[in-house]
C-alpha positions in Angstrom: -6.6 -22.2 -0.4 -3.1 -22.4 -2.0 -1.0 -19.3 -2.3 0.3 -20.0 -5.8 -0.9 -20.4 -8.4 -3.9 -18.1 -7.7 -7.3 -18.8 -9.2 -6.6 -15.9 -11.6 -3.3 -17.4 -12.7 -4.9 -20.8 -13.2 -7.6 -19.3 -15.4 -5.1 -17.4 -17.4 -3.0 -20.5 -17.9 -5.9 -22.5 -19.2 -7.1 -19.7 -21.4 -3.7 -19.1 -22.9 -3.2 -22.8 -23.5 -6.5 -23.0 -25.4 -5.9 -19.8 -27.4 -2.2 -20.4 -28.3 -1.9 -24.2 -28.5 -5.3 -25.7 -29.2 -7.2 -23.1 -31.3 -4.5 -23.0 -34.1 -4.5 -26.8 -34.6 -8.3 -27.0 -34.8 -10.8 -25.8 -37.4 -14.5 -25.5 -37.9 -16.8 -26.3 -35.1 -14.2 -27.5 -32.6 -12.1 -24.4 -33.1 -15.2 -22.2 -32.6 -16.2 -24.1 -29.4 -12.6 -23.9 -28.1 -12.6 -20.1 -28.7 -15.9 -19.9 -26.8 -14.4 -21.9 -23.9 -11.4 -19.6 -23.8 -13.7 -16.6 -23.8 -15.8 -18.0 -21.0 -12.6 -18.4 -18.9 -11.8 -14.7 -19.5 -15.4 -13.8 -18.4 -15.1 -15.9 -15.2 -11.7 -14.3 -14.4 -13.1 -10.8 -14.9 -16.2 -11.7 -12.8 -14.0 -12.8 -9.9 -11.8 -9.7 -10.2 -14.5 -7.0 -10.8 -17.8 -8.2 -9.4 -17.2 -7.7 -5.6 -16.5 -4.0 -6.0 -19.2 -3.7 -8.7 -21.8 -5.4 -6.5 -21.1 -3.0 -3.6 -21.4 0.0 -5.9 -24.6 -1.3 -7.4 -26.0 -2.1 -4.0 -25.3 1.5 -2.8 -27.0 3.0 -6.0 -30.0 0.8 -5.6 -30.3 1.6 -1.8 -30.3 5.3 -2.7 -32.7 5.0 -5.6 -35.2 3.0 -3.6 -34.7 4.9 -0.3 -33.5 1.8 1.6 -32.5 2.5 5.2 -29.2 0.6 4.9 -25.8 2.1 5.6 -23.5 -0.7 4.3 -23.9 -3.8 2.2 -24.3 -7.2 4.0 -21.1 -9.0 4.8 -21.6 -12.0 2.5 -21.5 -11.7 -1.3 -24.5 -14.1 -1.6 -26.7 -11.8 0.5 -25.5 -8.7 -1.4 -26.4 -10.5 -4.7 -29.8 -11.5 -3.3 -30.6 -7.9 -2.2 -29.5 -6.6 -5.6 -31.8 -9.0 -7.4 -34.7 -8.1 -5.1 -34.1 -4.4 -5.3 -33.7 -4.6 -9.1 -37.1 -6.2 -9.3 -38.5 -3.4 -7.2 -36.8 -0.8 -9.4 -38.3 -2.5 -12.5 -41.7 -2.4 -11.0 -41.3 1.3 -10.2 -40.1 1.9 -13.8 -43.2 0.1 -15.1 -45.6 2.2 -13.0 -43.9 5.6 -13.0 -45.1 8.4 -15.3 -42.8 8.8 -18.2 -42.0 12.4 -17.1 -40.7 11.1 -13.8 -38.5 8.6 -15.5 -37.1 11.1 -18.0 -36.2 13.6 -15.3 -34.6 11.1 -12.9 -30.9 11.7 -13.3 -30.2 9.2 -10.5 -32.1 6.5 -12.4 -30.3 7.1 -15.7 -26.9 7.2 -14.0 -27.6 3.9 -12.2 -28.7 2.3 -15.5 -25.6 3.6 -17.3 -23.2 2.5 -14.6 -24.8 -0.9 -14.2 -24.6 -1.5 -18.0 -20.9 -0.4 -18.0 -20.1 -2.7 -15.1 -21.8 -5.7 -16.8 -20.0 -5.0 -20.1 -16.7 -4.7 -18.2 -17.2 -8.3 -17.3 -19.0 -9.8 -20.3 -17.4 -7.9 -23.2 -14.9 -5.2 -22.3 -13.8 -4.8 -25.9 -17.3 -3.5 -26.7 -17.1 -1.0 -23.9 -13.6 0.1 -25.1 -14.7 0.5 -28.7 -17.9 2.4 -28.0 -18.9 5.9 -26.9 -20.2 4.4 -23.7 -16.8 4.9 -22.0 -16.7 7.0 -18.9 -14.3 7.3 -16.0 -16.6 5.1 -13.9 -15.4 1.9 -15.4 
């Protein structure tokens, strides 16, 4: 891997070029698709920056919710992502089967759902998070 430019710097450069140089000279469909491409670069950049820490936090929350006997997340991001997917499926199944009273009273569940939603919005659409009442200090 090269020291400079970093992946983040490269993504910013391409995004900025599209937004400042290309979008203004286009119109209609091409302008729309170029804006979408620039937005996708921003999402990829935020994913690279935020997702490792978010994945670890989500992993810890799911481990606690599902009473998993794990102290720390696996070393590789792929295995962490795999466990998160598997545990999220388990959580979904638990939610489907649990009595409504149990779900309503589970502060840990609601906190996990809130934080996970905030983390995903921080990557996909941080402006929505900033403009809503969803904001908390966790993001």
